[in-house]
C-alpha positions in Angstrom: 115.9 125.4 82.9 116.0 122.6 85.4 113.4 119.9 85.1 112.1 117.3 87.6 110.3 114.2 86.2 107.7 112.8 88.5 106.6 109.7 86.7 106.7 106.0 87.4 107.0 104.9 83.7 110.7 104.5 82.8 110.0 104.4 79.1 108.3 107.8 79.2 111.1 109.3 81.3 113.8 108.1 78.9 111.7 109.2 75.9 111.3 112.7 77.2 115.0 113.1 78.0 115.9 111.8 74.5 113.4 114.1 72.8 114.8 117.1 74.6 118.5 116.3 74.3 119.2 118.8 71.5 117.8 121.6 73.6 120.6 122.8 75.8 118.2 125.1 77.7 116.8 122.1 79.6 118.6 120.0 82.2 116.9 117.0 83.8 117.9 117.2 87.5 116.2 114.1 88.9 113.2 111.9 89.1 110.4 111.0 91.5 108.6 107.7 91.1 106.2 107.7 94.1 103.8 110.3 95.4 105.1 110.1 98.9 108.4 111.5 97.7 106.9 114.3 95.5 107.1 117.3 97.9 110.5 116.3 99.3 111.8 115.7 95.7 110.8 119.2 94.7 112.4 120.7 97.7 115.6 118.7 97.0 116.0 119.4 93.3 114.5 122.9 93.2 113.4 122.6 89.6 112.1 125.3 87.4 109.6 122.9 85.8 107.9 119.8 87.2 106.6 117.2 84.7 104.0 115.4 86.7 102.1 112.1 86.0 98.7 112.7 87.5 98.4 109.0 88.5 101.7 108.8 90.4 101.5 105.9 93.0 100.6 107.1 96.5 99.4 110.4 95.2 95.9 111.9 95.4 95.9 112.8 91.7 94.9 116.3 90.8 94.6 117.1 94.4 98.4 117.0 94.9 98.6 120.0 92.6 96.9 122.2 95.2 99.6 121.4 97.8 102.4 121.9 95.2 101.0 125.3 94.3 100.8 126.3 97.9 104.3 125.3 98.8 106.0 126.1 95.5 104.1 129.0 94.0 106.7 129.8 91.3 107.1 126.3 90.1 105.9 125.6 86.6 104.0 122.3 86.3 103.1 120.3 83.2 100.7 117.4 83.9 101.0 114.4 81.7 98.7 111.4 81.8 97.4 108.4 79.8 93.9 109.6 80.8 91.7 111.5 78.3 92.2 115.3 78.3 88.5 115.8 78.5 88.4 114.5 82.1 91.5 115.9 83.7 92.8 118.9 81.6 90.5 121.6 82.9 90.7 120.3 86.5 94.5 120.2 86.4 94.8 123.8 85.3 92.2 124.9 87.9 94.2 123.1 90.6 97.4 124.9 89.7 99.0 123.2 86.6 100.4 125.4 83.8 99.5 122.8 81.2 98.2 119.3 80.5 98.9 116.8 77.8 98.0 113.2 77.3 100.7 110.7 76.7 98.9 109.6 73.6 99.9 112.9 71.9 102.7 113.1 69.4 106.3 113.7 70.4 106.1 117.1 68.7 103.0 118.1 70.8 104.7 117.0 74.1 107.8 119.0 73.2 105.6 122.0 72.4 103.8 121.7 75.7 107.0 121.6 77.7 108.4 124.6 75.9 105.2 126.5 76.3 105.0 125.9 80.1 108.7 126.5 80.6 108.2 130.0 79.0 105.5 130.8 81.5 102.5 130.0 79.2 99.6 127.7 79.7 99.2 124.7 77.4 96.1 122.8 76.4 95.9 120.8 73.2 93.9 122.2 70.3 91.6 119.2 70.6 90.6 120.0 74.1 90.3 123.7 73.3 87.9 122.9 70.5 85.8 120.6 72.7 85.7 123.2 75.5 84.4 125.8 73.1 81.9 123.5 71.4 78.5 124.3 72.9 77.0 121.3 71.2 79.2 118.9 73.1 76.8 117.9 75.9 79.1 115.4 77.6 82.0 117.8 77.7 79.9 120.5 79.2 78.7 118.2 81.9 82.2 117.2 82.9 83.3 120.8 82.9 80.8 121.4 85.7 82.4 118.8 88.0 84.7 119.8 90.8 88.3 118.5 90.9 87.3 116.1 93.7 84.2 114.9 91.9 86.4 114.1 88.9 88.8 112.2 91.1 86.0 110.1 92.6 84.5 109.4 89.1 87.9 108.3 87.7 88.4 105.9 90.6 84.9 104.6 90.2 85.5 104.0 86.5 88.6 102.0 87.5 86.5 99.7 89.6 87.4 101.1 93.0 85.0 100.6 95.9 84.0 103.2 98.4 86.5 102.1 101.0 89.4 102.2 98.5 88.4 105.6 97.2 88.1 106.9 100.7 91.6 105.6 101.5 93.2 107.0 98.4 91.7 110.4 98.7 92.0 110.6 102.5 88.3 111.1 103.1 85.7 109.0 104.8 83.3 106.5 103.1 80.3 108.7 103.9 81.8 111.6 102.0 82.5 109.2 99.0 78.8 108.3 99.0 77.9 112.0 99.0 80.1 112.6 96.0 78.5 109.7 94.2 75.1 111.2 94.8 76.2 114.5 93.4 77.7 112.8 90.3 74.5 111.0 89.6 72.6 114.3 89.7 75.1 116.3 87.7 75.6 113.7 85.0 71.9 112.9 84.9 72.1 109.2 85.3 70.1 106.8 87.6 72.7 104.4 88.9 76.4 103.8 89.3 76.7 101.4 86.4 75.3 104.1 84.1 77.6 106.7 85.6 80.7 104.5 84.9 79.4 103.7 81.5 79.0 107.4 80.6 82.5 108.1 81.9 84.1 105.4 79.8 82.2 106.5 76.7 83.7 109.9 77.1 87.2 108.4 77.5 86.8 106.4 74.3 85.8 109.5 72.4 89.1 111.2 72.9 
């Protein structure tokens, strides 16, 4: 099983290789450190499994999964990230990933996720499964209603990005960013951007 690592964190790349060194079924074929090289990297290495950091530089985040799925329909994709699972896990799978795991998870869980995805399964941690099924978790239910693009805009807002920066990163115009912000205010039932960002960060801290 050939693996391509698309991640700009050297420590994570080395750690994953070390963790899987005893499993001869896996071979790490190469790496991609920048989103602009992602598609060409997949075409070059022809991996069976792509381990993808959702925040790869010069990538449009979860949105890049849609293009990957269109161009490489048989490729298995495991998304990894330092972001909370509550925000990106469901959207990643909806966009075409076979699994999602946060980098804060244990080595055992990351290994389990890679094995599960490589075998053709779908991986989500027990934590996110429980939260998704918890009808009392109001914040989680709200975030589940957001589209992939709305989540991308919200994440960039929570990182202090301005409309112009968000528009450039997501390849949309500033007016469209404003439209998404209005939708987010309504869907998350808040009155202003400060409260919107605050609620987003509270959710992240709860993971």
